[in-house]
Each structure stands twice: as structure tokens, then as C-alpha cells.
C-alpha positions as YAML, in Angstrom:
chain: A
units: angstrom
residues:
- id: 1
  name: MET
  ca: [12.00, -27.09, -3.13]
- id: 2
  name: SER
  ca: [10.02, -24.10, -4.40]
- id: 3
  name: THR
  ca: [7.57, -21.86, -2.60]
- id: 4
  name: TRP
  ca: [4.63, -20.13, -4.25]
- id: 5
  name: VAL
  ca: [4.80, -16.40, -3.46]
- id: 6
  name: GLN
  ca: [2.61, -14.12, -5.53]
- id: 7
  name: ASN
  ca: [-0.83, -13.38, -6.91]
- id: 8
  name: SER
  ca: [0.25, -10.17, -8.63]
- id: 9
  name: VAL
  ca: [3.71, -8.81, -9.31]
- id: 10
  name: PHE
  ca: [4.65, -5.23, -10.02]
- id: 11
  name: GLU
  ca: [8.17, -4.38, -11.09]
- id: 12
  name: GLY
  ca: [9.80, -1.02, -11.62]
- id: 13
  name: ASP
  ca: [12.21, 1.65, -10.55]
- id: 14
  name: ILE
  ca: [11.35, 3.76, -7.52]
- id: 15
  name: THR
  ca: [13.23, 6.33, -5.49]
- id: 16
  name: GLU
  ca: [13.85, 5.66, -1.81]
- id: 17
  name: ALA
  ca: [11.49, 8.52, -0.87]
- id: 18
  name: ASN
  ca: [8.69, 7.18, -3.07]
- id: 19
  name: LEU
  ca: [9.25, 3.68, -1.69]
- id: 20
  name: LYS
  ca: [8.72, 4.99, 1.85]
- id: 21
  name: LYS
  ca: [5.55, 6.77, 0.70]
- id: 22
  name: LEU
  ca: [4.31, 3.59, -1.00]
- id: 23
  name: GLN
  ca: [4.99, 1.55, 2.12]
- id: 24
  name: MET
  ca: [3.03, 4.00, 4.28]
- id: 25
  name: GLU
  ca: [0.07, 3.90, 1.87]
- id: 26
  name: LEU
  ca: [0.15, 0.11, 1.66]
- id: 27
  name: ASN
  ca: [0.34, -0.17, 5.43]
- id: 28
  name: ARG
  ca: [-2.79, 1.95, 5.64]
- id: 29
  name: ILE
  ca: [-4.86, -0.10, 3.18]
- id: 30
  name: ILE
  ca: [-3.78, -3.73, 3.46]
- id: 31
  name: LYS
  ca: [-5.64, -6.19, 5.63]
- id: 32
  name: LYS
  ca: [-2.80, -7.32, 7.87]
- id: 33
  name: GLU
  ca: [-4.57, -10.55, 8.82]
- id: 34
  name: ALA
  ca: [-5.07, -11.59, 5.17]
- id: 35
  name: ASP
  ca: [-2.77, -9.62, 2.84]
- id: 36
  name: SER
  ca: [0.96, -9.62, 2.37]
- id: 37
  name: VAL
  ca: [3.30, -7.39, 0.41]
- id: 38
  name: ILE
  ca: [6.86, -8.44, -0.33]
- id: 39
  name: ILE
  ca: [9.40, -5.87, -1.48]
- id: 40
  name: TYR
  ca: [12.60, -7.20, -3.01]
- id: 41
  name: LYS
  ca: [15.58, -4.84, -3.00]
- id: 42
  name: PHE
  ca: [18.74, -5.48, -4.94]
- id: 43
  name: ASN
  ca: [21.64, -3.46, -3.60]
- id: 44
  name: SER
  ca: [23.86, -4.67, -6.41]
- id: 45
  name: LEU
  ca: [23.15, -6.15, -9.82]
- id: 46
  name: LYS
  ca: [26.29, -8.23, -9.35]
- id: 47
  name: TYR
  ca: [24.26, -10.72, -7.32]
- id: 48
  name: SER
  ca: [20.98, -10.59, -9.20]
- id: 49
  name: SER
  ca: [19.70, -11.58, -12.58]
- id: 50
  name: ARG
  ca: [16.47, -11.30, -14.49]
- id: 51
  name: GLU
  ca: [15.32, -13.94, -16.92]
- id: 52
  name: VAL
  ca: [12.32, -13.50, -19.17]
- id: 53
  name: MET
  ca: [10.76, -16.29, -21.16]
- id: 54
  name: GLY
  ca: [8.83, -15.09, -24.20]
- id: 55
  name: LEU
  ca: [8.35, -11.43, -25.07]
- id: 56
  name: ASP
  ca: [10.18, -9.03, -22.75]
- id: 57
  name: LYS
  ca: [7.62, -6.26, -22.45]
- id: 58
  name: ASN
  ca: [9.78, -4.15, -20.15]
- id: 59
  name: PRO
  ca: [13.50, -4.66, -20.78]
- id: 60
  name: GLN
  ca: [15.63, -3.22, -17.97]
- id: 61
  name: ASN
  ca: [19.25, -2.92, -17.01]
- id: 62
  name: SER
  ca: [18.48, -2.51, -13.31]
- id: 63
  name: ILE
  ca: [15.83, -3.77, -10.91]
- id: 64
  name: ILE
  ca: [14.63, -2.16, -7.67]
...
């Protein structure tokens, strides 16, 4: 069974401090009754993988 999750996806590296700042800004501007933001954190690459089909426009060794 699969579940549809996103309209837009943004991927990148971010420090813990900048993540907290981003969360505060998002909390200020999202419409809580209509919007949702999901943040995936990977504490270890041992249990994660990234597969790209087609051109990999942003090759990475780690994902935050």
C-alpha cells in the first residue's frame, strides 16, 4: 500500500540551528488547517538510501 505525500519537495543539507529557524518561520506562515510540512531526518545513512531515476541533478552522499 502506498500513500501520496507531497505537492512540492525540497531536499538539502541544513544545520540544526537553521532547521529550528526554518521551523519557526514555517510555523508562522503555514495555514495549520490546510497546510502540512513534513521533515524527514536521517540520523544514520546506514538505514537510508536515495534512488534517482533519470538525471541526478543534485548528487549527494548524505541527506538531512
